[in-house]
N, C-alpha and C positions, 0 to 999 in steps of 0.2 A: 809442849807435848801436843802431838797431832791427834785430833779426834775425827772420826769418820761417821757419817750417818748414811744408812741405806734405806731407801723408801721404794717399795714396789707398788705401782699404781697404774691404772689405765686412764685415770681422770686427768685430762689435759688442763682443766681449770685449776686443779690442785697444784699441778706442776708449775704453772705460771704464778700462782700465789706464793709458792715457796721461793721461786727465783726472784720475785719482787721483794720478798722479805730480806734476802741476803745480798741484794744488789749493791748496797752501800757498805757492806761489811768486808773485812779483810779475809775473805774466804774464796776458795776455788771450788768448782763443781764440775762433775762429769756426768752428762746426761746420756744414758745408754738405752737402747731399745733391745729388750730380751728376745732371743730367738727360741721359740717354742717348737719349731719344726722338728728338731731332733727327738724330743720326747714324744711328739705326735707319731713320728715314724716308728719309734720303739713300741708304742702301744699297738700300732697297726701290725707290726711283725709278730708280736706276742699273740694277738688275736688270731692271726693266720695259723700259727703253730697250734694253738688251742683248738681251732676248728678242725684240724687234721687228726686230732685225738691220737697223738703219737705213742701214748703208753697204753697198750691194749690189755696189759695184765691188771690194770685198775678198773674194775667194773663199776664200783660205786665210790666216787671221789670223796663223798662226805664220810662214809664209814672208814675209808682208808686214812683220811686225815685224823679222825678220832683215834684210830689205832696207833698211828705214828706219834701222835702227841701225848700218848699215855706216859706217865712218869716211869722211868726205868729204875730198877733197884741199883744203887751204886755201891761198889765195894767199900765197906767200912762205914756206910751210912744206911741205917735201917730205921 
């Protein structure tokens, strides 16, 4: 049975320690570098949309959210 372990870290020392631990074991590893640019770009786009205030009908976002989140009466559930 194959087992996989995923570790997310920026600590290079920890990475080297882990690789040192498994060097004599019958194990394979794949070291990847995550790409955070796409999530950073998404945040930037969302900030731009929010700054333009595209929904003019919502004057007070907090009160609008409270109203939308109120529990609605469901048929057959009182």
